[in-house]
C-alpha positions as CSV (number, residue, x, y, z in Angstrom):
1,M,144.8,140.4,66.3
2,R,144.9,142.4,63.4
3,V,142.3,144.3,61.3
4,K,142.7,145.9,58.2
5,V,139.2,147.0,56.3
6,F,139.6,148.7,52.5
7,A,136.7,150.8,52.0
8,L,135.4,153.6,50.0
9,S,134.3,156.7,51.7
10,T,131.4,157.0,49.4
11,C,130.3,153.2,50.5
12,P,127.1,152.8,53.0
13,Y,128.4,149.4,53.8
14,C,132.0,150.2,54.5
15,R,130.3,153.0,56.8
16,M,128.1,150.4,58.8
17,S,131.5,148.1,59.3
18,R,133.8,150.8,60.5
19,Q,130.4,151.8,62.4
20,F,130.4,148.1,64.2
21,L,134.6,147.6,64.5
22,D,133.9,151.3,66.2
23,E,131.2,150.5,68.5
24,N,132.7,147.0,69.5
25,G,136.2,148.7,70.6
26,V,138.3,147.1,68.2
27,A,141.5,148.8,66.5
28,Y,141.8,148.6,62.9
29,D,143.8,150.0,60.2
30,V,141.9,151.5,56.9
31,V,142.5,151.9,53.9
32,E,139.7,154.5,51.6
33,V,140.7,152.9,48.5
34,D,139.0,156.1,46.4
35,K,141.5,158.6,48.5
36,L,144.4,157.1,47.2
37,E,146.3,158.7,44.4
38,D,147.8,157.1,41.0
39,D,150.6,154.1,42.1
40,D,149.2,153.8,45.7
41,K,145.4,153.2,44.7
42,Q,146.4,150.5,41.9
43,T,148.4,148.7,44.7
44,A,145.8,148.9,47.0
45,I,143.1,148.1,44.1
46,A,145.6,145.5,43.7
47,E,145.7,144.1,46.9
48,V,141.7,143.9,47.7
49,K,141.7,141.8,44.1
50,S,143.8,139.6,45.4
51,L,142.0,139.0,48.7
52,S,138.8,138.7,47.4
53,G,139.1,138.0,44.0
54,G,137.3,141.3,42.7
55,T,136.5,144.7,43.9
56,S,133.7,144.7,46.0
57,F,134.1,146.7,49.4
58,P,134.4,147.0,52.2
59,V,136.9,144.1,52.5
60,I,137.8,143.5,56.1
61,V,140.6,141.1,56.9
62,V,140.9,139.7,60.3
63,G,143.8,137.7,60.6
64,D,144.3,135.2,57.8
65,E,140.5,135.7,56.8
66,V,139.2,137.7,54.6
67,V,135.1,138.8,54.9
68,V,133.8,141.1,51.7
69,G,130.8,143.4,52.4
70,Y,129.6,144.0,55.4
71,N,128.5,140.9,57.3
72,K,128.1,141.2,60.8
73,V,127.2,137.6,61.6
74,R,130.7,136.6,60.4
75,I,132.9,139.9,61.6
76,K,131.5,138.9,64.8
77,E,132.4,135.6,64.4
78,L,136.3,136.3,63.5
79,L,136.6,138.8,66.6
80,G,134.9,136.6,69.2
81,L,132.5,138.9,70.1
């Protein structure tokens, strides 16, 4: 199952989400939005807004499902952990 994390490098909830995925051996792609520049950053922000309806982080995409924030219970549920 494809997992993608939109995060900010300074966000503690983003770090906790990534740590949780790492501890459970989940492969994922990460986009650190605040480290992108110019058009790449604007594109990532637009994608986050379209997925989540806002600009809260992290945004975790598991297959076709979107989790906004560090919701460990929902992430576990979607990943079947």
